[in-house]
N, C-alpha and C positions, 0 to 999 in steps of 0.2 A: 504493500500499500504506499502510494506517494507520499511525503511529509508536504502538507498544505501550508503549513506554519510559515509566516514570513520569517526572513532572516532575521537574525538578532542583530541590531546596532549596537556593538560594543563601544562607540565612541560615545554614542549618547548616553550610556550606561556608565561609562567611566566620567563623564562631565558631571552627570547627576551626583556621582560619588564624589566628586570634587568639589561641588557645590555644597553638599550636605557636611563634608568634612570643614571647609571654611567656615559655615553657619555653626558649627560645635565649637569650633576654635574662637569666633567672635563672641559666643555666649560664655565661655570662660574667661573672657576678657582679655584674649591675646589681641594685641595692637598691632600697629602697621609695622611696628619695628619687630615684632615676632615675640615679644615678650609679655607675660603677663602683666596685667595693670592692677595695681592694689590701690585701695582708699588710702590715702597719707593719714586720715585722720582716724583711723581704726587702731585701737590699742593693738599691740603686738605681744600676745598671750601665747601660750603653748598650744591652745586649740587652733589657734589663728595659723600659727608655724605650722602645724599637722595638715590644716585645709590647704595650705598653700603648697606644701609638699605633695599632697594628693591631686592638687589641680596641675602642679608641674609634670608629675608622672602622665598624667591624662593626656595633657597637651603634647607632651613627648610621642606618646602613641598615636596621636592623631597627626601630628606632623609626619610621623613614618609611614602613615597610610596615605598620607598626601603624596609623600614622595614615591611611593609604590604606584599611585595612580598616573603621577605624570611621568614615572618610568614606563608603564603601560601604554600611555598616550604616545609617547616616543617610540615605542617598539610598533604599536598600530600605524604609525606615519612611515615606519621603515620596513614594514612588510614582516616583521619579526613576531608580530603578535600570534599568543596562542601556542606558542612552542615552549615547552619546559625548558628552564634554564639548566637543568641539571642533566638531561638525557637528551634533548631536542626533540623529543616525541610531540605530537600535538596533545593538547589538554582538551580534556572532554569538553563538550558544548554546556553540558548542564554544570559542570563546577565552572567555567567563564559566566554563565550566566549569574550564577550565586555570587562568584568571586571576581568580577572582572579585572581586578588588578593584580591578580595571582600570578606568581612567577613559576609554580611548579606543578606538575602532573599531580594526582594523587598518591601516586606511588613514591614521590620525593617529597611531598608536603611536610611528613612528618619529621625528616631529616633537617628541615631548614627552619 
């Protein structure tokens, strides 16, 4: 039976993911200088320090994901998108739809 589903627009998925990640960074208070902004009038208690630390970790993960999206967009433009960076085999379509910025096939995903 032929597949009547339209082809997946991975560029669109990646751009949507980039927009979402940038929005999440903005909600955290990451400014144009790529640093977290803090209220200077807020007392610096241990709780605030802990919250800042958690926000920095989350911002770091979001930046890493944003870097993965940028990398995937470059590969898409260079016709290398969808190939596992470990073995060179095609990454499954279902995996790419779920994680469009992934760099590895399912077999190599746990090693990286």
